[in-house]
C-alpha positions as CSV (number, residue, x, y, z in Angstrom):
1,M,36.4,28.0,6.9
2,K,37.9,27.3,3.5
3,R,35.6,27.6,0.6
4,S,35.8,23.8,0.0
5,N,34.9,23.0,3.6
6,V,32.0,25.4,3.4
7,R,30.6,23.6,0.4
8,K,31.1,20.2,2.0
9,A,29.2,21.4,5.0
10,A,26.4,22.7,2.8
11,L,26.2,19.4,1.0
12,S,25.9,17.5,4.2
13,A,23.3,19.9,5.7
14,A,21.2,19.8,2.5
15,V,21.3,16.0,2.2
16,G,20.6,15.5,5.9
17,A,17.8,18.0,6.0
18,V,16.1,16.4,3.0
19,L,16.4,12.8,4.3
20,L,15.1,13.8,7.8
21,S,12.2,15.7,6.2
22,S,11.5,12.7,3.9
23,A,11.4,10.3,6.9
24,A,9.2,12.6,8.9
25,C,6.7,13.8,6.3
26,G,7.6,12.6,2.9
27,G,9.2,15.9,1.7
28,G,11.8,16.4,-1.0
29,S,14.3,18.9,-2.1
30,G,15.5,20.6,-5.2
31,F,19.1,20.2,-4.1
32,E,21.2,18.7,-6.9
33,E,24.5,16.9,-7.2
34,T,27.6,18.9,-7.9
35,D,30.5,18.0,-10.1
36,D,32.8,20.4,-8.4
37,P,35.9,18.5,-7.1
38,A,35.9,20.6,-4.0
39,A,32.6,19.2,-2.9
40,Q,33.6,15.5,-3.4
41,P,34.4,13.2,-0.5
42,S,38.0,12.6,0.4
43,Q,39.8,9.4,-0.6
44,A,40.1,6.4,1.7
45,S,43.0,6.3,4.1
46,A,45.6,3.5,3.8
47,G,45.1,0.2,5.6
48,P,42.1,-2.2,5.9
49,A,38.7,-0.6,5.6
50,Q,36.3,-0.5,8.5
51,L,32.8,-0.4,7.0
52,Q,29.7,0.8,8.8
53,V,26.6,-1.0,7.5
54,L,23.1,0.1,8.5
55,I,20.2,-2.3,7.7
56,G,16.5,-2.3,8.2
57,S,16.2,-5.8,9.4
58,S,13.0,-7.9,9.3
59,G,14.1,-9.7,12.5
60,D,16.8,-11.7,14.2
61,A,17.1,-14.2,11.3
62,E,18.0,-11.4,8.8
63,T,20.3,-9.7,11.2
64,K,22.2,-12.9,11.9
65,A,22.4,-13.8,8.2
66,V,23.8,-10.4,7.2
67,T,26.2,-10.3,10.1
68,D,27.5,-13.8,9.3
69,A,28.0,-12.8,5.6
70,A,29.8,-9.6,6.6
71,A,32.1,-11.6,8.9
72,A,32.9,-14.0,6.0
73,W,33.6,-11.1,3.7
74,G,35.9,-9.5,6.3
75,A,37.8,-12.7,6.8
76,A,38.3,-13.1,3.0
77,T,39.4,-9.5,2.4
78,G,41.1,-8.3,5.6
79,N,38.5,-5.6,6.1
80,T,35.8,-5.3,8.7
81,A,32.1,-4.6,8.4
82,T,30.0,-3.6,11.5
83,V,26.4,-4.4,10.8
84,T,23.8,-2.4,12.8
85,P,20.1,-3.1,12.6
86,A,18.2,0.2,12.6
87,Q,15.3,0.9,14.9
88,D,14.0,3.5,12.4
89,L,16.1,3.4,9.3
90,G,14.8,6.6,7.6
91,Q,15.3,8.6,10.8
92,Q,18.7,7.2,11.6
93,L,19.9,7.8,8.0
94,G,18.6,11.3,8.1
95,Q,20.4,12.1,11.3
96,A,23.6,10.5,10.0
97,F,23.6,12.6,6.9
98,A,22.8,15.7,8.8
99,G,25.7,15.0,11.1
100,D,28.0,14.3,8.1
101,T,28.6,10.8,9.4
102,P,26.6,8.5,6.9
103,P,27.2,4.8,7.1
104,D,29.3,3.4,4.2
105,V,26.6,0.9,3.2
106,F,22.8,1.0,4.0
107,Y,19.5,-0.4,2.9
108,V,17.5,1.9,0.5
109,D,13.8,1.1,0.0
110,A,12.6,1.5,-3.5
111,G,10.0,4.0,-2.5
112,R,12.7,6.3,-1.0
113,F,15.4,5.7,-3.6
114,A,14.6,8.8,-5.8
115,D,14.7,11.0,-2.7
116,Y,18.2,9.9,-1.9
117,A,19.5,9.9,-5.5
118,S,18.1,13.3,-6.3
119,V,20.1,15.0,-3.6
120,G,23.4,13.3,-4.4
121,A,23.4,11.1,-1.3
122,L,24.2,7.9,-3.2
123,E,27.2,6.7,-5.1
124,P,26.1,5.4,-8.6
125,Y,28.0,2.2,-8.5
126,G,25.5,-0.2,-10.0
127,D,27.3,-0.9,-13.2
128,R,30.6,-1.7,-11.3
129,I,29.0,-4.9,-9.8
130,S,29.9,-8.1,-11.7
131,N,27.3,-9.0,-14.3
132,P,24.8,-6.1,-13.5
133,T,22.4,-7.3,-16.2
134,D,21.9,-10.5,-14.2
135,F,19.7,-8.4,-11.9
136,Y,16.1,-8.5,-13.2
137,E,15.5,-5.6,-15.6
138,S,12.5,-4.4,-13.6
139,L,14.7,-4.1,-10.5
140,R,17.5,-2.3,-12.4
141,T,14.9,0.1,-13.7
142,T,13.7,0.7,-10.1
143,F,17.1,1.8,-9.0
144,T,18.0,3.9,-12.1
145,F,17.9,7.7,-11.8
146,D,18.8,10.1,-14.5
147,G,20.1,7.2,-16.6
148,K,22.4,5.9,-13.9
149,F,22.0,2.5,-12.3
150,Y,22.8,3.4,-8.7
151,C,22.7,0.4,-6.5
152,A,22.4,-3.4,-6.5
153,P,19.0,-4.8,-5.6
154,K,19.2,-6.8,-2.4
155,D,16.1,-9.0,-3.0
156,F,12.5,-8.5,-4.0
157,S,8.9,-9.4,-3.6
158,T,6.0,-9.4,-6.1
159,L,2.2,-9.7,-5.8
160,A,0.4,-12.9,-6.7
161,L,-3.1,-14.3,-6.4
162,I,-3.6,-16.4,-3.3
163,V,-6.5,-18.9,-3.4
164,N,-8.1,-20.6,-0.3
165,T,-8.4,-24.1,-1.7
166,D,-11.0,-25.2,0.8
167,L,-13.3,-22.3,0.0
168,W,-12.6,-22.9,-3.7
169,S,-13.8,-26.5,-3.4
170,K,-16.7,-25.5,-1.3
171,A,-17.9,-23.3,-4.2
172,G,-17.6,-26.3,-6.6
173,L,-14.5,-24.7,-8.3
174,T,-11.5,-26.6,-9.7
175,D,-8.0,-25.6,-10.9
176,A,-9.6,-24.9,-14.3
177,D,-11.4,-22.0,-12.7
178,I,-8.3,-20.2,-11.5
179,P,-8.7,-16.8,-13.2
180,T,-6.1,-15.8,-15.7
181,T,-7.8,-12.7,-17.1
182,W,-10.0,-9.9,-15.8
183,D,-13.1,-11.4,-17.4
184,Q,-12.4,-14.7,-15.7
185,L,-11.9,-13.0,-12.4
186,T,-15.3,-11.4,-12.7
187,A,-16.9,-14.7,-13.8
188,V,-15.4,-16.7,-10.9
189,G,-16.4,-13.9,-8.5
190,E,-20.0,-14.4,-9.5
191,K,-19.8,-18.1,-8.8
192,L,-18.3,-17.5,-5.4
193,K,-20.9,-14.9,-4.5
194,A,-23.6,-17.3,-5.4
195,K,-22.3,-19.6,-2.6
196,D,-22.2,-16.6,-0.2
197,I,-18.4,-16.5,-0.3
198,T,-16.6,-13.1,-0.6
199,P,-14.4,-13.6,-3.7
200,L,-11.5,-11.2,-3.2
201,A,-9.9,-9.3,-0.3
202,L,-8.1,-6.4,-2.0
203,G,-5.8,-3.9,-0.2
204,D,-7.1,-0.4,-0.6
205,T,-3.9,1.4,-1.7
206,R,-1.9,1.9,-4.9
207,D,0.4,-0.9,-3.7
208,R,-2.4,-3.4,-4.6
209,V,-4.7,-1.6,-6.9
210,G,-1.7,-0.3,-8.9
211,A,-1.3,-3.8,-10.2
212,F,-4.5,-3.4,-12.2
213,M,-3.1,-0.2,-13.7
214,V,0.0,-2.0,-14.9
215,Q,-2.2,-4.8,-16.4
216,A,-4.0,-2.1,-18.3
217,G,-0.8,-0.6,-19.6
218,G,-0.8,2.5,-17.3
219,W,1.1,3.9,-14.4
220,I,1.4,7.1,-12.4
221,T,4.6,8.5,-14.0
222,S,6.7,7.8,-17.1
223,A,9.5,5.2,-16.9
224,D,12.1,7.8,-16.2
225,G,10.0,9.4,-13.4
226,K,10.0,12.8,-15.1
227,T,6.5,13.0,-16.5
228,A,3.0,12.6,-15.0
229,T,1.0,9.9,-16.7
230,A,-1.8,9.3,-14.2
231,D,-4.7,10.8,-16.3
232,S,-4.6,8.2,-19.1
233,P,-7.2,6.0,-20.8
234,E,-5.3,2.9,-19.5
235,N,-5.5,4.0,-15.9
236,L,-9.1,5.0,-16.3
237,E,-9.9,1.5,-17.6
238,A,-8.1,0.0,-14.6
239,L,-9.8,2.1,-11.9
240,T,-13.2,1.7,-13.6
241,Y,-12.8,-2.1,-13.4
242,V,-11.6,-2.0,-9.8
243,Q,-14.5,0.3,-8.9
244,K,-17.0,-2.2,-10.4
245,L,-15.4,-5.1,-8.5
246,V,-15.8,-3.2,-5.2
247,K,-19.3,-1.9,-5.9
248,D,-20.4,-5.4,-6.9
249,K,-18.6,-6.8,-3.8
250,T,-16.6,-9.1,-6.0
251,A,-13.8,-7.4,-4.1
252,Q,-13.9,-5.9,-0.7
253,Y,-11.3,-3.9,1.2
254,P,-9.9,-5.5,4.3
255,K,-11.6,-3.0,6.7
256,Q,-15.0,-4.1,5.2
257,L,-14.0,-7.6,6.3
258,S,-12.9,-6.5,9.8
259,A,-9.3,-7.0,8.9
260,G,-6.2,-4.9,8.9
261,W,-4.8,-6.2,5.6
262,G,-5.6,-8.7,2.9
263,G,-3.6,-11.5,4.5
264,E,-5.6,-11.3,7.7
265,A,-8.9,-11.3,5.9
266,F,-7.7,-14.3,3.9
267,G,-6.4,-16.1,6.9
268,K,-9.7,-15.7,8.7
269,G,-11.5,-17.3,5.8
270,S,-13.4,-14.1,5.0
271,A,-12.5,-14.2,1.3
272,A,-11.6,-17.0,-1.2
273,M,-8.8,-15.0,-2.8
274,T,-6.4,-12.1,-2.0
275,I,-3.7,-10.3,-3.8
276,E,-0.5,-10.2,-1.7
277,G,3.2,-10.7,-1.8
278,N,5.3,-13.7,-0.7
279,W,5.4,-12.2,2.8
280,I,2.0,-13.8,3.3
281,K,3.6,-17.2,3.7
282,G,5.1,-16.3,7.0
283,A,2.0,-14.6,8.2
284,L,-0.2,-17.6,7.4
285,T,2.3,-20.1,8.9
286,N,2.4,-18.1,12.1
287,D,-1.2,-16.9,12.5
288,Y,-3.3,-19.2,10.4
289,P,-1.4,-22.5,10.1
290,D,-4.5,-24.6,9.2
291,V,-5.4,-22.5,6.1
292,K,-4.7,-24.4,2.8
293,Y,-3.9,-22.2,-0.1
294,S,-2.3,-22.1,-3.6
295,V,-0.4,-19.3,-5.3
296,H,-0.9,-18.2,-8.9
297,E,0.2,-15.3,-11.2
298,L,-2.2,-12.4,-11.3
299,P,-4.9,-12.3,-13.9
300,A,-3.8,-10.5,-17.1
301,G,-5.5,-7.3,-18.1
302,P,-6.0,-5.6,-21.5
303,A,-2.3,-5.0,-21.9
304,G,-1.3,-8.4,-20.6
305,K,0.3,-9.7,-17.4
306,G,1.3,-7.2,-14.7
307,T,2.2,-7.1,-11.1
308,L,4.1,-4.8,-8.7
309,S,7.5,-5.4,-7.2
310,F,8.8,-4.3,-3.8
311,T,12.5,-4.2,-3.3
312,T,15.5,-2.7,-1.4
313,C,19.0,-2.0,-2.7
314,W,22.4,-1.8,-1.1
315,G,23.1,1.9,-1.0
316,I,26.6,3.3,-0.8
317,A,27.1,6.8,0.6
318,A,28.5,9.2,-1.9
319,K,30.6,10.6,0.9
320,S,32.0,7.2,2.0
321,K,35.8,7.2,2.3
322,N,35.7,3.4,1.7
323,K,33.9,3.1,-1.7
324,E,36.1,0.4,-3.2
325,A,35.7,-1.8,-0.1
326,A,32.0,-0.9,0.0
327,I,31.5,-2.1,-3.6
328,S,33.5,-5.3,-2.7
329,F,31.1,-5.8,0.2
330,V,28.0,-5.4,-1.9
331,E,29.5,-7.7,-4.5
332,A,29.8,-10.4,-1.8
333,M,26.3,-9.8,-0.5
334,T,24.7,-10.1,-4.0
335,T,26.2,-13.3,-5.5
336,A,23.6,-15.9,-6.4
337,E,25.0,-18.2,-3.8
338,Q,24.7,-15.6,-1.0
339,Q,21.2,-14.6,-2.1
340,M,20.1,-18.2,-1.8
341,T,21.6,-18.3,1.7
342,Y,19.4,-15.3,2.5
343,A,16.4,-16.9,0.9
344,K,16.7,-19.9,3.1
345,A,17.4,-17.9,6.2
346,F,14.6,-15.3,6.1
347,G,12.4,-16.0,3.1
348,V,13.4,-13.3,0.5
349,M,13.6,-13.9,-3.2
350,P,17.0,-13.5,-5.0
351,S,17.3,-10.4,-7.2
352,R,19.7,-12.2,-9.7
353,Q,18.1,-14.1,-12.5
354,S,20.9,-16.7,-12.3
355,A,19.5,-17.8,-8.9
356,K,15.9,-18.4,-10.2
357,D,16.3,-22.1,-10.9
358,A,17.9,-22.8,-7.5
359,Y,15.2,-20.8,-5.8
360,T,12.2,-22.5,-7.5
361,A,13.8,-25.9,-6.9
362,E,14.0,-25.1,-3.2
363,F,10.6,-23.3,-3.0
364,P,8.5,-24.7,-5.9
365,N,5.3,-23.3,-4.6
366,D,6.7,-19.8,-4.9
367,A,7.3,-19.9,-8.7
368,P,4.4,-17.6,-9.5
369,F,6.0,-14.9,-7.3
370,V,9.4,-15.2,-9.1
371,N,7.8,-15.4,-12.5
372,G,6.2,-12.0,-11.9
373,A,9.7,-10.4,-12.0
374,E,9.6,-10.6,-15.8
375,Y,6.7,-8.2,-16.0
376,A,6.7,-6.4,-12.6
377,H,6.6,-2.7,-12.2
378,G,8.4,-1.0,-9.3
379,P,7.3,2.0,-7.1
380,V,7.1,5.5,-8.5
381,N,10.6,6.5,-9.3
382,A,10.5,10.2,-8.6
383,P,11.3,12.4,-5.5
384,K,8.9,14.4,-3.5
385,M,5.9,12.1,-4.3
386,D,4.9,10.9,-0.8
387,S,2.0,13.4,-0.3
388,V,0.8,12.8,-3.8
389,L,0.7,9.0,-3.3
390,A,-0.9,9.3,0.1
391,D,-3.7,11.4,-1.5
392,F,-4.1,8.8,-4.2
393,D,-4.5,6.1,-1.6
394,T,-7.3,8.2,0.0
395,G,-9.0,8.4,-3.3
396,I,-8.8,4.6,-3.8
397,Q,-10.4,4.1,-0.4
398,Q,-13.3,6.3,-1.6
399,L,-13.5,4.7,-5.0
400,T,-17.2,3.7,-4.7
401,S,-18.2,7.3,-4.3
402,I,-15.7,9.1,-6.6
403,A,-15.5,9.1,-10.3
404,P,-12.2,7.4,-11.4
405,K,-11.7,10.2,-14.0
406,T,-11.9,12.8,-11.2
407,L,-9.5,10.9,-9.1
408,L,-6.9,10.5,-11.9
409,E,-7.2,14.2,-12.8
410,R,-6.4,15.0,-9.2
411,V,-3.4,12.7,-9.2
412,Q,-2.2,14.0,-12.5
413,K,-2.3,17.6,-11.2
414,N,-0.6,16.8,-7.9
415,T,2.1,14.7,-9.7
416,Q,2.8,17.5,-12.1
417,A,3.3,19.9,-9.2
418,A,5.6,17.5,-7.4
419,L,7.7,17.0,-10.5
420,G,7.9,20.7,-11.2
421,N,6.1,20.5,-14.5
């Protein structure tokens, strides 16, 4: 083989191996991008582009909506885009990269983004999309690696406080009692417990408890994902507060309420409040249609308001031979108008700020979720962190019997090891 072909094969093998490993066990790699022209993908061939698009669909409604949008883009441009819903997105992407046949465009979950970006699998095209600053800043930050905005956010979700209005009234509470601070959350919890009502069903992982860390001004890593910041006074204040909530039974984990997640405990009437994302709407409609509830922004902590965001971007393969067409495709998928079409079709929230007014007019009860975008924090933006975060979740589940300081010191040490510092 020529030297250039050898290097191309090495790139594909390294990327594929990392992504397969990441999908299977959360591993990472030290493989880095190369600026050597010999290792770059070949240019597109002449003629209309034929894009392969792999999505992690939430169901038939999303698959149809994306397929219809792809067909409209193809009709307008003369290109074609074949949309395939994955059975296991991580595994299929890993196999595609290992076989040197990645799709041109594919969904990238925020929690996996750094693993892909760190091995050179993604094309950093984010700033080539029209009006990139129209995407919420928190979402742009989530998909930025080594200072490059890689990929356009598809949509997003945030956490909010969900209140069972019947249980609220039963406890003699009114809208004036909706907690807006930690102190108020504690106080209203005491009132609910006095009426033998469990105040809060709280998910027992960093994807829920982490919101309190943000409200205290802390997080697991620095904004650029390069420095461990778990063992901080801010995080200690947050976990100490959550520990007290759980010990006092102001908050209980879902399993303590014989439920699999906070939404189930809430739907069963086992708690007056829960902290969940806008996905709870569909779950309550389908499984607990008689439950009456209201949605509110999360109570502010010592550092102010804070919530977590969950998002996916439109990734473009660095090895795609159809990059210009792929960027054109993503452009069409992320207009404010198209995002509103998706919102109506399968319940997601637009990632463009210019769509906010239209969204809140269409779904006024969801305004607290959208408002959270202004101060939301995305997932850990660093590769090779899966095992660290899984261990952190284990510690959170044992929070009543472990000192928060001890847990944070452990997370700090593990994070430093994962980041190589």
